[in-house]
C-alpha positions in Angstrom: 9.2 32.9 -30.8 13.0 31.8 -31.7 14.3 31.1 -35.1 16.8 28.5 -35.9 19.2 31.5 -36.5 19.2 32.9 -32.7 21.2 29.8 -31.5 18.6 28.9 -28.9 17.1 25.8 -30.8 18.8 22.7 -30.2 18.4 19.9 -32.9 18.5 16.7 -31.4 17.9 14.7 -34.6 21.2 12.4 -35.4 21.7 12.7 -39.4 23.9 10.8 -41.4 24.5 10.6 -45.0 25.9 6.9 -46.1 27.9 5.8 -48.8 25.2 2.7 -50.4 28.6 0.6 -51.8 30.9 0.7 -48.6 27.6 1.4 -46.0 30.3 4.3 -44.3 29.5 7.6 -43.0 30.5 10.3 -45.2 29.0 13.0 -43.2 26.9 13.7 -40.0 25.5 16.9 -38.9 26.2 18.4 -35.6 23.9 16.4 -33.2 25.3 12.7 -34.7 29.0 14.4 -34.1 28.3 15.6 -30.3 26.9 12.4 -29.8 29.8 9.9 -31.3 32.1 11.9 -29.2 29.9 11.7 -26.0 30.3 7.5 -26.9 34.3 8.3 -27.4 34.7 8.0 -30.9 34.0 9.4 -34.4 31.1 8.4 -37.1 32.7 9.8 -39.9 34.3 7.2 -42.1 33.5 4.2 -40.2 30.1 2.1 -40.8 27.0 3.8 -40.2 26.3 0.4 -38.0 28.8 0.9 -35.6 27.8 5.0 -35.7 23.7 4.8 -35.0 23.6 3.0 -31.5 21.5 -0.6 -31.6 21.8 -0.8 -34.9 21.5 -5.0 -34.8 18.8 -4.5 -32.7 17.0 -2.3 -35.0 17.9 -4.4 -38.5 19.6 -1.4 -39.5 22.6 -2.8 -42.0 19.2 -5.1 -43.7 17.1 -2.0 -43.9 19.9 -0.1 -45.5 20.4 -3.0 -48.4 16.8 -2.9 -49.0 16.3 1.2 -49.2 19.8 1.1 -51.3 18.4 -1.4 -54.0 14.7 -0.1 -53.9 14.4 3.3 -53.1 11.4 2.8 -50.9 11.5 4.8 -47.1 12.2 2.6 -44.6 11.4 3.5 -40.6 12.6 1.2 -37.8 12.2 1.6 -34.0 13.0 0.0 -30.6 12.4 0.3 -27.2 15.7 1.7 -25.6 13.5 1.8 -21.9 10.8 0.4 -21.8 8.0 0.5 -19.1 4.3 0.6 -18.3 3.3 4.0 -19.2 5.6 5.5 -21.4 9.0 4.4 -23.3 11.8 5.6 -24.2 12.6 4.4 -27.9 14.9 4.9 -30.6 13.2 5.9 -34.3 15.4 5.6 -37.3 14.0 6.7 -40.6 16.3 6.1 -44.4 15.7 7.4 -46.8 17.4 7.1 -50.3 18.4 10.8 -52.0 18.2 11.2 -55.8 22.3 10.8 -56.2 22.1 7.3 -54.4 23.1 8.1 -51.0 21.1 6.9 -48.1 20.2 9.6 -45.4 19.7 8.2 -42.1 17.8 10.1 -39.7 18.0 8.8 -35.7 16.2 10.3 -32.9 15.4 9.2 -29.2 11.8 9.8 -28.4 9.1 9.4 -25.7 6.0 7.0 -26.5 3.4 7.2 -24.4 1.6 4.2 -23.9 3.7 1.9 -26.0 5.7 -0.1 -22.8 5.3 -3.1 -21.3 1.9 -4.1 -20.4 1.0 -3.2 -17.1 0.4 -6.2 -14.6 -2.4 -6.5 -12.5 -2.3 -8.0 -9.0 -3.6 -11.4 -8.3 -7.4 -11.2 -7.6 -8.1 -7.6 -8.5 -10.9 -7.6 -11.4 -11.0 -4.6 -13.9 -14.4 -3.4 -14.9 -17.8 -4.7 -14.8 -20.1 -4.7 -11.2 -19.6 -7.2 -8.7 
C-alpha cells in the first residue's frame, strides 16, 4: 500500500488560505500552484475569485463573505461538463479557521446520474405493458 511519503500519491484537491479582509490568497498547496501555473498565472496574492475557476458561477465571492461573517462552512458545486449519464463537477468547500482565515478546498469530481436529463425519442414509451 502506497503512503504519502512514497511520492507516487498525487493530491488533486486544490487548497487555498484566504485573508477574509482582502479576499486574497495568502497560501496555496502544490496542486493549486500547479493549476494556476497551467493557466499561466499565480494565485498567491491575487483575489480568490480569480484563483478558483468558475468562481462567479459558483457564487464564491458571496459564500466567502458569508463564511467569514458566520463561521458556518459552505459547500458549492457546479457542472463543468454536463452529460446524460454523468457530469464533471467542480466542488468547493469553504471553512473558517480558528485564526479567522478561510480555507477553500476545490476539486473536480465525476458525478454519475446528475447530468442533463435524458431525452427520449418521440413515440417511445417507458415501463408498463402494451
